[in-house]
N, C-alpha and C positions, 0 to 999 in steps of 0.2 A: 503493502500500499504506500504509496508514493506520497501520498497528499497528508502522512502521518508526521514527515520528515519536518514539514513546515509549523507544526503544533506549537513546539519551545518556541523560535524565534515571533509569531502572532501573538501568542500568551504573552510574552515578554513587551511586546510593543502596546500592546491593548492595554496591562495591567500598569504600564508606566504613565499614560496618558490617563488614566484613571486616576492615579496617586496624584497627578499634575493639578487634575480637575478638584478631588475628593482626596484632601492628604489623609481624613480618617477612616479610606479604607483600606489603607495599608497592610494593616494586621489583618483582614479578612481576606484579603488578596493574596499574601505570601501563606497564607494557613490554608487555604483553598488548593492553589499551586503546587505544595507542598504534598497535600493527599495526593493531587492528582499524579504528579510524577511516584509516587511511592505505589498508588494503583497500579500508573502503566509499568511501573518497574517487577512489579508482583506478577500480575496477570497478562501482560503484553508478548512474554516471548514463550 
């Protein structure tokens, strides 16, 4: 699935924009990102 390779950079870009707009979202964005990365690492292979 070649489109999965773009998830990391796109997620980082969207998260960065959201953090600039609403800095309070930083904790939630980091938590969600880490959970998603963890799940992909466990079940993605």
